[in-house]
Backbone as a ProteinNet text record, in pm:
[ID]
protein_1_A
[PRIMARY]
MEGLSRRTADSPECGSGPTDELIGRDPRRIEAMFDAIARRYDLLNHLLSAGLDRRWRARAISALHLSGRERLLDLCAGTADMMIAALTRPRSGAAVAIGLDFSAAMLARAQTKLGARKLPATLVRGDASLIPVASTAVDVVTIAFGIRNVQDQPAACAEAYRVLREGGRIAILEFGVPWVPGVRSAYLWYFRSVLPWIGRAVSRHSEAYSYLPASVGTFPPVAEFAARLSAAGFNHVRASPLSFGIVYLYTATKGGHGEESPQRSSLPAGS
[TERTIARY]
-1795.6	-1676.5	-1643.4	-1642.5	-1643.7	-1496	-1406.3	-1312.2	-1236.1	-1307.2	-1272.3	-1356.4	-1375.4	-1409.2	-1325.3	-1185	-1090.7	-1119	-1056	-1056.8	-847	-852.3	-705.6	-621.2	-794.9	-693.7	-792.3	-766.2	-926.4	-894.1	-936.1	-906.3	-905.5	-910.9	-870.7	-723.4	-697.8	-615.5	-468.4	-483.9	-391.5	-356.9	-448.5	-397.2	-370.4	-294.2	-224.9	-308.5	-351.7	-352.8	-484.8	-492.3	-640.1	-635.8	-642.2	-648.5	-737	-891.6	-965.2	-939.6	-773	-697	-564.8	-510.7	-417.7	-467.8	-579.7	-631.5	-673.5	-715.9	-744	-672.6	-755.1	-686	-708.5	-710.5	-688	-554.4	-567.1	-472	-346.8	-400.4	-287.9	-185.7	-292.6	-205.5	-90.7	-156.2	-94.7	28.1	-10.3	105	226.2	170.1	285.8	400.1	273.6	339.4	450.4	440.9	493.2	615.7	600.1	749.9	792.4	740.1	852.3	924.3	921.6	974.3	1043.7	1042	1067.3	1236.5	1320.4	1439.3	1509	1425.3	1423.5	1314.3	1277.1	1138.6	1184.1	1266.9	1371.8	1370.3	1491.5	1568.9	1439.6	1345.9	1286.7	1179.5	1209.1	1111.9	1122.8	1274.6	1351	1332.4	1397	1439.2	1333.1	1227.8	1071.4	1022	1059.3	990.3	1080.8	1238	1345.1	1313.8	1365.5	1395.6	1257.2	1184	1081	992.7	996	911	964.6	1078	1155.2	1047.9	1026.1	987.7	875.5	777.9	649.7	620.6	706.6	702.3	688.1	808.8	865.9	787.7	647.6	555.2	488.1	427.7	382.4	317.3	426.5	495.8	512.1	546.2	532.3	361.9	288	131.5	111.2	137.8	64.8	115.4	208	265.4	331.1	406.4	431.5	534	494	562.7	704.2	713	805.2	745.6	626.2	586.9	485.5	460.9	334.3	387.3	248.6	266.4	174.4	309.1	256.9	211.9	114	123.8	126	155.2	192.7	171	39.1	-32.2	-2.4	41.5	83.7	216.3	276.2	428.8	547.8	543.9	602.8	772	844.7	989.2	1060.5	958.2	976.1	1013.4	1025.6	1024.5	957.8	841	764.8	785.2	771.2	795.7	969.6	1096.5	1187.7	1161.2	1122.7	1112.5	1060.8	915.3	885	952.8	1044.6	1110.2	1240.4	1276.6	1405.9	1407	1305.2	1274.8	1346.2	1397.7	1491.9	1387.7	1467.8	1352.2	1214.2	1160.8	1052.9	986.1	948.2	931.2	886.8	809.8	714.8	831.9	777.9	842.8	883.3	777.1	759.8	648.7	691.1	566.8	550.5	454.1	446.6	399.6	458.7	440.2	348.1	264	166	171.7	201.9	211.6	145.2	122.4	95.4	224.3	307.1	380	506.8	557.5	588.2	774.3	817	922	948.7	844	888.9	913	816.5	873.8	974	1059.4	1181.9	1262.1	1271.8	1369.4	1337.3	1229	1195.2	1246.7	1258.7	1341.6	1458.4	1547.2	1693.5	1735.3	1619.7	1661.5	1668.6	1493.5	1479.7	1577.7	1631.4	1713.2	1848.8	1915.1	2030.9	2051.6	1946.9	1930.7	1890.1	1860.8	1835.2	1714.7	1590	1499.4	1408.4	1331.1	1216.2	1068.8	1065.9	993	943.1	769.4	727.4	666.6	679.2	668.6	547.4	475	315	295.1	251.1	243.8	52.2	-26.1	-149.9	-223.2	-305.2	-419	-477.5	-482.1	-528.7	-696.5	-736.6	-909.6	-948.7	-813.1	-892.3	-740.7	-674.1	-579.2	-580	-474.2	-428.6	-412.2	-495.2	-428.9	-550.3	-509.6	-652	-687.9	-872.4	-894.2	-825.4	-852.8	-759.7	-623.4	-542.9	-427.3	-320.3	-333.7	-227	-236.1	-162.6	-191.6	-153.2	-129.8	-149.1	-134.6	-150.8	-164.1	-124.5	-26.8	39.8	-12.1	-43.1	-28.3	27	103.6	205.7	229.7	116.6	92.7	89.5	5.2	-76.5	-238.8	-294.6	-434.2	-519.8	-444.2	-516.9	-460.5	-397.4	-368.2	-464.5	-509.7	-646.7	-727.4	-793.8	-931.8	-1084.7	-1059.1	-1153.7	-1149.6	-1095.1	-1077.2	-1166.7	-1302.9	-1360.5	-1352.2	-1360	-1296.9	-1139.3	-1084.6	-949.1	-960.1	-1017.5	-1040.3	-1120.4	-1200.6	-1314	-1191.3	-1127.5	-1011.1	-938.1	-872.6	-773.1	-842.8	-939.3	-1041	-1044.9	-1083.3	-1087.9	-969.2	-848	-763.1	-681.1	-721.6	-676.7	-724.4	-668.3	-726.9	-805.4	-879.3	-973	-859.5	-886	-773.2	-679.4	-620.2	-537.8	-568.3	-456.4	-425.6	-393.6	-485.8	-416.7	-362.6	-281.4	-227.8	-188.2	-232.3	-237.8	-157.7	-52.4	-10.2	-59.3	-136.6	-173.3	-146.1	-107	-96.3	-219.6	-201.2	-307.2	-268.8	-297	-264.2	-299.3	-141.5	-138.3	-297.5	-289.8	-449.2	-381	-202.1	-164.8	-156.3	-240.2	-185.3	-80.8	2.7	147.7	200.9	182.1	276.8	91.2	54.7	-38.8	-29.4	9.3	-1.2	158.7	256.4	368.6	413.7	266.7	346.4	250.4	166.3	77	125.5	224.9	305.9	363.2	472.9	581.9	526.9	385.6	350.5	292.8	225.7	180.9	287	376	496.7	625.2	681	842.6	846.1	754.3	742	740.3	653.8	626.6	758	830	940.5	1061.2	1071.9	1197.2	1163.2	1019	1031.8	999.8	981	970.8	1115.4	1198.2	1344.2	1447.1	1422.9	1474.5	1470.9	1294.6	1236.2	1244.7	1255.4	1241.5	1131.9	1009.8	869.5	781.9	659.9	657.6	530.1	466.3	302.2	343.8	409.4	421.2	385	509.7	474.8	377.5	269.9	211	76.8	86.8	-50.8	-26	53	77.4	11.5	44.8	-62.9	-239.2	-207.9	-391.1	-447.2	-401.6	-410.4	-455	-387	-436.1	-554.8	-546.1	-607.1	-751.4	-758.4	-894.7	-942.2	-849.4	-855.5	-976.7	-1019.2	-1157.7	-1127.7	-1231.3	-1155.2	-1102.6	-1064	-1029.6	-1103.6	-1218.1	-1347	-1426.2	-1409.6	-1474.5	-1372.2	-1198.9	-1183.2	-1162.2	-1188.4	-1225.5	-1317	-1444.6	-1570.9	-1583.9	-1508.9	-1464.4	-1406	-1289.6	-1278.4	-1395.2	-1455.8	-1549.8	-1610.6	-1714.6	-1788	-1750.1	-1580	-1528.2	-1546.7	-1601.7	-1651.9	-1488.9	-1395.8	-1301.7	-1340.6	-1330.1	-1318.9	-1193.5	-1256.2	-1121.7	-1033.3	-1089.2	-1025.3	-1032.6	-856.3	-788.3	-763.3	-757.5	-706.5	-603	-442.7	-343	-278.4	-261.5	-178	-19.5	28.2	147.5	219.5	314.6	431.2	266.3	214.6	139.6	6	6.4	-131	-72.9	92.7	91	70.8	65.4	52.1	-15.5	-99.2	-213	-174.6	-177.2	-183.3	-326.5	-372.9	-514.8	-458.7	-518.5	-503	-647	-691.6	-779.7	-761.1	-832	-878.7	-955.2	-920.7	-1058.4	-1100.8	-1261.2	-1263.5	-1225.5	-1254.9	-1233.2	-1405.4	-1384.5	-1507.6	-1532.8	-1685.5	-1754.9	-1677	-1743.9	-1691.4	-1690.2	-1611.3	-1590.1	-1593.2	-1667.1	-1640.7	-1486	-1483.6	-1343.1	-1305.7	-1210.9	-1180.2	-1025.2	-981.9	-867.5	-783.7	-626.9	-576.8	-584.9	-513.9	-408.6	-288.7	-242.6	-97.3	-79.3	54.6	92.8	52.4	20.7	31.2	173	281.3	406.7	464	385.6	437.1	486.3
-729.5	-596.1	-587.1	-672.1	-661.7	-600.9	-552.9	-525.9	-410.3	-370.8	-273.2	-163.5	-162.3	-45.1	123.6	80.6	205.7	252.2	427.2	454.9	416.5	397.6	434.4	553.7	665.7	776.7	868.2	984.8	1055	1189.3	1248.1	1323	1511.5	1488.8	1632.7	1639.5	1502.5	1488.8	1480.6	1412.5	1357.2	1490	1549.4	1642.5	1763.7	1857.4	1979.1	2096	2194.8	2292	2218.2	2318.2	2326.6	2179.3	2077.7	1929.9	1876.4	1958.1	1932.5	2005.8	2060.1	2118.7	1980.1	1975	1893.8	1678	1683.7	1576.2	1515.4	1632.9	1596.5	1439.2	1366.5	1247.9	1254.9	1362.8	1364.6	1295.3	1183.8	1117.2	1188.7	1294.5	1370.3	1443.9	1512.9	1569	1512.8	1395.1	1283	1256.5	1221.4	1134.8	1233.9	1379.4	1480	1484.4	1493.9	1469.8	1380.9	1228.9	1146.9	1140.7	1197.2	1211.1	1300.2	1453.8	1511.3	1458.4	1366.4	1342.2	1179.4	1124.1	972.6	975.2	1087.7	1089.1	1019.8	1098.4	1085.8	989.4	966.6	854.4	728.1	663	567.8	576.2	720.4	727.4	794.4	881.2	919.8	805.3	732.5	617.6	550	515.2	472.9	546.7	669.3	798.9	796.7	816.5	849.1	777	642.9	515.9	460.6	520.6	476.9	313.2	261.2	163.3	73	70.1	9.4	-58.8	49.8	-7.6	-104.6	-168	-319.3	-400	-401.9	-490.9	-497.8	-372.3	-394.7	-475.6	-408.2	-512.5	-697.2	-723.4	-882.6	-930.2	-859.3	-929.2	-884.3	-845.3	-876.4	-964.4	-994.7	-1098.3	-1198	-1256.7	-1383.2	-1378	-1258	-1357.3	-1387.9	-1386.2	-1433.7	-1605.4	-1643.3	-1770.1	-1806	-1763.2	-1776.5	-1926.5	-1993.7	-2083.5	-2109.4	-1994.1	-1976.1	-2005.3	-2015.8	-2065.5	-1949.1	-1853.4	-1748.1	-1680.5	-1666.3	-1481.3	-1386.3	-1244.9	-1162.7	-1053.5	-960.7	-854.7	-695.6	-644.5	-552.6	-381.6	-386.4	-216.2	-87	38.4	112.3	96.3	71	-29.3	89.9	146.6	271.7	244.6	249.8	206.3	74.2	-41.1	-171.5	-186.1	-138.5	-221.2	-327.9	-371.6	-459.2	-583	-547.3	-667.3	-662.9	-633.5	-694.1	-736.5	-747.9	-800.2	-940.7	-933.3	-1104.8	-1147.5	-1139	-1190.8	-1231.8	-1192	-1228.9	-1275.1	-1284.6	-1386.9	-1469.5	-1519.7	-1626.7	-1739.1	-1847.7	-2005.2	-1997	-1912.3	-1930.7	-1760.3	-1720.9	-1597.5	-1587.4	-1498.1	-1475.6	-1568.1	-1642.6	-1692.4	-1556.2	-1447.3	-1358.6	-1213	-1113.9	-1029.9	-888.6	-868.8	-737.5	-629.4	-520.7	-341.8	-290.8	-210.5	-125.3	-32.2	107.9	272.2	387.2	498.5	556.7	688.3	659.5	804.4	721.8	773.8	696.7	770.8	882.9	884.1	744.5	698.5	630.5	453.3	448.9	352.4	293.4	471	402.2	409.9	435.6	450.5	270.7	244	59.4	35	18.4	-56.4	-30	72.9	70.4	-44.4	-48.4	-168	-255.8	-293.6	-453.2	-471.2	-425.6	-428.3	-467.2	-436.1	-406.2	-536.9	-628.6	-732.8	-837.8	-794.8	-891	-1005.3	-898	-988.3	-1010.9	-1121.7	-1118.1	-1051.3	-977.1	-850.4	-738.5	-702.8	-663.6	-533	-411.3	-286.1	-256.9	-203.3	-137.4	-33.6	84.2	194.7	218.6	267.1	225.4	254.5	232.1	229.1	158.9	127	54.9	41.9	68.5	97.3	54.2	23.1	-44	-103.2	-228	-301.6	-381	-295.1	-417.9	-515.5	-615.6	-784.8	-843.6	-993.6	-1064.4	-1084.3	-1150.4	-1250.8	-1324.9	-1389.4	-1466.8	-1485.2	-1416	-1417.5	-1401.4	-1385.5	-1373.8	-1405.8	-1508	-1561	-1488.9	-1377.9	-1264.4	-1120.1	-1055.5	-867.5	-828.5	-738.2	-621.6	-502.9	-433.7	-294.2	-249.4	-133.8	-101.5	40.7	100.4	246.8	300	273.3	312.2	291.8	268.7	256.9	355.7	424.2	568.1	677.1	652.7	777.2	751.3	650.8	576.9	648.5	742.8	795.5	695.6	601.8	533.7	411.5	384.9	248.7	132.1	182.3	36.4	-45.8	54.8	5.2	-51.4	-53	-107	-208	-228.8	-364.9	-477.1	-436.7	-518.1	-549.8	-433.8	-501.8	-617.8	-562.6	-675.8	-784.8	-787.3	-960.9	-991.4	-920.8	-1029.6	-1055.7	-1011.3	-1017.7	-1156.7	-1178	-1289.5	-1435.8	-1526.7	-1663.5	-1743.9	-1781.5	-1853.5	-1916.2	-1879.6	-1895.5	-1816.6	-1725.5	-1617	-1540.6	-1444.1	-1383.1	-1207.4	-1164.4	-1013.2	-966.8	-890.8	-804.9	-677.9	-597.8	-406.6	-385	-301.4	-213.6	-93.3	-30.9	141	160.1	322.2	394.1	431.1	369.8	420.7	546	510.8	582.3	536.5	488.3	399.9	456.7	310.7	364.8	351.7	323.2	332.5	470.2	563.8	722	767.6	737.9	843.9	803.4	676.5	672.3	710.1	718	771.8	936.5	1024.6	1144.4	1201.9	1138.4	1108.3	1120	1007	1002.5	1085.9	1164.7	1258	1367.6	1396.1	1519.3	1500.6	1406.7	1378.8	1370.2	1295	1314.9	1436.8	1505.7	1652.2	1741.2	1765.2	1872.7	1809.7	1718.8	1662.8	1600	1508.3	1459.4	1571.4	1606.7	1719.7	1808	1833.8	1946	1823.9	1764.3	1683.2	1675.3	1577.4	1575.9	1672.6	1784.2	1899.3	1968.6	1924.2	1958.5	1878.5	1727.9	1595.8	1637.2	1643.5	1611.9	1729.5	1854.8	1993.2	1999.9	1905.9	1962.8	2010.5	2135.9	2234.6	2111.9	2010.1	1968.2	1812.6	1765.9	1628.9	1556.6	1614.8	1560.4	1619.6	1687.2	1781.1	1694.1	1639.3	1568.2	1438.9	1356.2	1234.3	1208.9	1297.7	1326.5	1296	1442.4	1489	1311.9	1243.8	1175.6	1045.4	1034.4	919.3	981	1120.4	1098.9	1105.3	1056	1112.7	926.6	890.4	761.2	653.6	558.3	516.7	419.4	474.9	314.4	190.2	143.2	-15.2	-81.8	-27.9	-164.4	-92.2	-30.4	57.1	13.7	14.9	-49.4	-215.6	-265.3	-399.1	-442.8	-355.6	-383.6	-361.5	-274.4	-270.2	-391.2	-442	-595.5	-695.6	-698	-779.4	-779.4	-642	-611.6	-668.3	-619.3	-707.6	-796.7	-889	-1024.4	-1149.6	-1053.9	-1104.4	-1210.4	-1323	-1392.8	-1398.6	-1416.3	-1433	-1314.4	-1176.9	-1060.8	-1016	-1023.6	-964.5	-803.4	-762.5	-654.2	-622.8	-661.9	-652.8	-535.4	-508.7	-394.8	-420.2	-317.7	-327.5	-255.4	-202	-114.3	-20.5	-84.7	26.3	50.7	12	61.8	150.5	205.5	288.3	275.5	146.1	65	-55.4	-112.9	-197	-286.2	-420.5	-479.9	-583	-592.6	-605.5	-715.4	-850.2	-984.2	-1052	-1077.3	-1155.6	-1239.3	-1370.4	-1445.8	-1467.8	-1439.6	-1494.1	-1635.2	-1641.8	-1747.7	-1873.9	-1981.7	-2075.2	-2115	-2131.9	-2200.4	-2157.8	-2093	-1984.7	-1886.6	-1785.1	-1658.5	-1612.1	-1510	-1493.8	-1357.8	-1284.8	-1166.2	-1079.3	-969.8	-914.4	-893.6	-936.1	-919.3	-853.2	-824.2	-782.2	-938.6	-885	-1020.4	-1032.8	-1116	-1127.1	-1078.2	-1043.9	-1005.8	-890.1	-941.2	-793.6	-681	-606	-446.2	-384.6	-460.6	-390.3	-420.2	-589.4	-601.7	-545
1238.3	1172.7	1330.8	1462.9	1589	1586.3	1669.8	1677.9	1565.9	1488.3	1367.4	1338.1	1478.4	1473.3	1503.3	1534.4	1483.2	1377.5	1382.9	1242	1206.6	1104.7	1069.8	1094	1074.7	1103.5	1117.7	1174.8	1206.4	1153.9	1080.2	979.7	1001.1	1156.7	1235.2	1293.9	1307.2	1363.1	1253.8	1197	1075.1	970.4	962.7	867.9	889.4	811.5	861.3	749.2	776.6	673.4	591.9	449.1	394.6	328.2	381.5	370.6	224.8	242.3	72.8	-52	-50.8	-153.5	-128.9	-103.3	-83.5	-120.3	-94.6	-92.3	-259.6	-309.9	-468.2	-517.6	-571.9	-604.4	-786.5	-829.8	-984	-1031.2	-1107.6	-1156.8	-1227.4	-1253.9	-1348.7	-1248.9	-1130.8	-1003.1	-938.9	-923	-875.5	-909.8	-1055	-1174.6	-1098.5	-1139.8	-1126.4	-1067.1	-905.1	-787	-779.6	-777.8	-771.1	-906.7	-987.3	-1102.7	-1038.8	-995.9	-932.9	-801.5	-750.8	-622	-632.1	-740	-784	-748.8	-809.7	-723.7	-603.5	-557.1	-392.6	-331.5	-372.2	-316.6	-198.1	-257.4	-152.6	-37.2	-70.2	35.4	161.5	101	221.9	284.7	208.6	224.5	351.2	370.5	401.4	568.3	520.6	612.4	739.9	671.1	732.1	856.1	757.2	838.1	965.5	966.5	993.3	977.4	838.2	764.3	808.8	908.3	917	762.9	726.8	575.8	477.4	510.4	466.9	548.3	663.8	715	770.9	739.7	673.4	531.5	432.9	333.8	329.4	436.3	463.9	508.7	612.7	648	571.8	478.9	400.9	275.1	236.7	161.6	192.1	330.3	445.5	451.9	447.6	494	389.2	217.4	136.4	96.4	157	198.9	19.1	10.8	-175.2	-172.4	-255.3	-290.2	-412.3	-461.6	-567.4	-674.3	-690.2	-849.2	-916.7	-827.9	-829.3	-910.7	-979.1	-1089.1	-986.3	-946.6	-863	-944.7	-894	-972.8	-904.5	-886.6	-783.3	-828.1	-720.9	-828.7	-760.6	-790	-735.5	-734.1	-773.1	-761.5	-738.4	-791.6	-732.8	-775.8	-749.4	-734.9	-727.3	-675.7	-719.1	-557.9	-514.7	-402.6	-308.6	-343.1	-316.7	-396.8	-546.8	-649.4	-624.3	-590.4	-538.2	-410.7	-316.6	-195.8	-212.1	-273.5	-343.5	-429.1	-515.7	-614.4	-518.6	-413.4	-345.4	-201	-188.3	-86	-103.9	35.4	62.1	58.5	4.1	-4.8	-60.1	-69.4	-177.3	-197.3	-317.2	-339.2	-479.9	-536.9	-654.8	-752.5	-856.1	-976.5	-1122.4	-1121.7	-1186.4	-1170.1	-1140.8	-1105.1	-1224.6	-1188.9	-1298.2	-1217.7	-1263.7	-1180.3	-1239.4	-1214.5	-1288.3	-1146.8	-1245.9	-1199.4	-1310.2	-1248.8	-1344.6	-1349.1	-1306.9	-1290.6	-1347.9	-1450.5	-1588	-1501.9	-1394.5	-1373	-1233.7	-1155.2	-1048.3	-1147.5	-1255.7	-1347	-1411.3	-1418.9	-1453.2	-1380.4	-1234.7	-1164.3	-1109.4	-1094.1	-1119	-1185.7	-1322.8	-1438.8	-1395.2	-1355.1	-1291.9	-1224.2	-1073.3	-981.3	-996.5	-1082.2	-1172.4	-1229	-1300.9	-1455.9	-1404.9	-1259.6	-1238.7	-1155.2	-1085	-1033.5	-1097.9	-1207.7	-1348.7	-1292.9	-1222.9	-1178.7	-1302.3	-1282.6	-1368.8	-1406	-1413.4	-1386.7	-1495.7	-1537.7	-1608.8	-1575.2	-1653.4	-1564	-1703	-1596	-1694.6	-1651.9	-1704.5	-1703.8	-1712.8	-1585.4	-1600.9	-1503.2	-1445	-1364.3	-1287.1	-1158.2	-1050.9	-1107.4	-1092.3	-1104	-1244.8	-1349.1	-1537.8	-1505.8	-1455.4	-1467	-1615.8	-1683.8	-1801.6	-1846.5	-1730.9	-1713.8	-1744.1	-1778.6	-1878.3	-1690.7	-1698.6	-1592.3	-1554.8	-1383.9	-1335.2	-1412.5	-1424	-1503.1	-1369.2	-1238.2	-1161.9	-1062.7	-950.1	-864.4	-702.3	-715.8	-592.3	-640.3	-534.3	-582.8	-469.1	-472.2	-377.5	-406.4	-302	-293.4	-143.8	-154.7	-97.7	-80.2	47.9	63.8	-54.4	-162.3	-280.6	-292.9	-247.2	-219.4	-222.6	-120	-51.6	-188	-276.2	-401.8	-480.5	-487.4	-625	-586.3	-700.8	-702.6	-686.4	-743.6	-757.3	-675.3	-534	-444.7	-452	-445.2	-497.7	-694.8	-740.7	-843.5	-878	-793.5	-784.7	-704	-614.4	-528.6	-647.5	-699.1	-809.3	-881.6	-929.8	-1079.1	-987.4	-909.1	-792.5	-809.6	-765.7	-749.4	-891.6	-988.8	-1137.2	-1189.8	-1173.9	-1248.1	-1117.9	-1018.8	-961	-1012.8	-958.7	-1020.9	-836	-910.9	-760.7	-700.4	-538.6	-471.5	-418.1	-525.7	-496.5	-402.3	-340.5	-239.3	-246.7	-161.9	-191.7	-48.5	-42.8	25.4	-0.8	117.2	83.4	238.9	187.5	339	332.8	433.4	458.2	513.2	543.7	706.9	802.5	918.4	1001.5	1113	1240.1	1359.1	1470.7	1553	1664.3	1765.6	1816.4	1941.5	2083.4	2096	2233.2	2260	2362.2	2383.1	2383.1	2456.7	2451.2	2294	2229	2127.1	1984.4	1976.7	1895.4	1889.2	2079.1	2071.4	1992.3	2011	1989	1805.6	1745.9	1616	1502.9	1591.2	1545.2	1494.3	1662.1	1594.6	1511.6	1508.3	1361.4	1244.4	1249	1102.8	1071.8	1180.8	1144.6	1112.8	1174.8	1161.2	1152.6	1198.7	1126	959.7	988.3	855.4	697.3	717	592.6	566.2	714.8	714.4	631.6	690.1	638.3	494.6	453.7	322.2	220.2	253.1	190.3	146.9	259.2	275.4	154	176.5	71.4	-36.6	-59.6	-209.5	-280.2	-154	-297.2	-375.7	-295.9	-333.6	-224.4	-243.1	-125.6	-71.5	-159.4	-173.9	-149.2	-180	-211.7	-40.3	75.2	188.8	310.2	231.1	322.6	223.9	137.3	83.4	200.1	203.2	290.2	397.3	487.1	622.7	583	500.7	454.7	404.6	314.6	244.3	362.7	431.2	513	623.9	645	742.1	647.7	548.1	485.5	448.4	464.9	416.1	508.6	451.9	535.6	670	744.7	887.1	859.6	903.7	890.2	817.8	918.3	909.3	758.1	753.9	613.6	503.2	502.9	426.5	370.3	502.4	491.1	432	440.9	391.8	254.6	205.5	51.3	3.2	61	32.2	11.4	114.6	115	-12.6	-7.3	-115.9	-247.9	-281.1	-408.2	-444.1	-349.5	-334.5	-266.9	-228.5	-118.3	-7.9	32.8	174.4	269.7	357.7	457.2	459.2	479.4	541.9	641.5	667.4	775.1	771.9	877.1	891.8	1003.4	1026.6	1097.2	1152.3	1280.1	1270.4	1293.8	1225.1	1222.1	1311.2	1392.8	1483.9	1544.2	1621.9	1712.8	1615.2	1531.9	1377.5	1325.8	1325.9	1235.5	1106	1067.9	961.6	946.5	850	838.8	727.7	749.1	676.3	632.9	539.5	494.8	384.7	416.2	347.2	306.2	250.1	198.6	34.7	42.8	-51.2	-152.5	-282.1	-368.6	-359.9	-309.1	-308.8	-217.8	-158.9	-51.9	-12.8	122.2	130.2	257.1	223.3	260.8	322.7	393.4	370.6	558.8	561.2	693.9	684.9	782.1	831.8	855.9	808.5	827.7	983.9	991.7	1132	1161.4	1315.2	1348.5	1335.5	1318.8	1328.1	1511.3	1533.6	1710.7	1675.8	1591.5	1597.7	1775.7	1839.2	1930	1867.2	1923	1879.3	1826.6	1887.1	1860.4	1721.2	1697.2	1541.7	1460
[MASK]
+++++++++++++++++++++++++++++++++++++++++++++++++++++++++++++++++++++++++++++++++++++++++++++++++++++++++++++++++++++++++++++++++++++++++++++++++++++++++++++++++++++++++++++++++++++++++++++++++++++++++++++++++++++++++++++++++++++++++++++++++++++++++++++++++++++++++++++++

């Protein structure tokens, strides 16, 4: 695991306020929180990331090397931005997509967006740690900024492995913390102070955008989460930093010839 020793986030730095109270991942509490912010969720995603969230999703889809024939399962699907990115990718995207989320309001917003585009997609309300999909039924699995919200993350990794066919691929996007000193300090100030203030002002929800930095601060270190994927059975596990490490893209394969230790990608730091 050489090169994977950096934390994706350091709890004392990323959190602000009573993190133990903020990060409780009771599914009913998380569901209620996302239901409350669903209407403004897309606006805030694009605003708070300065539009980079679209680029990060595109990188994840590109890493899956889609041929245009795949059945994709998007866990923690939210408002379906990852599904839309995969289904509308020029030249080669997914053939069909299934989206799973436990927030009814987020799925309602997702249905509106998918229906407007007439995309071949199905939405299911459910838990990523107990996926209501048959074993080996999908070709690729994606999770964009949702795995940290799952109460039982090892179970979700194991379930993703179960539903993938042999040779299937997974791509997971999750927040981290930049390692470049000047970028790191500026990002932590923004993440702790500015982002929660903007989030509260726009979403009109007092808790959701304080939960975000707190939940990132308690997400496992890069090496530890990569090891969870390996423990679930995945091979060729990679963790690639995007935008100086603001986000990490985890990719892995079910099956393949031999196993690889989790490793850092050789992507430039500013990718």
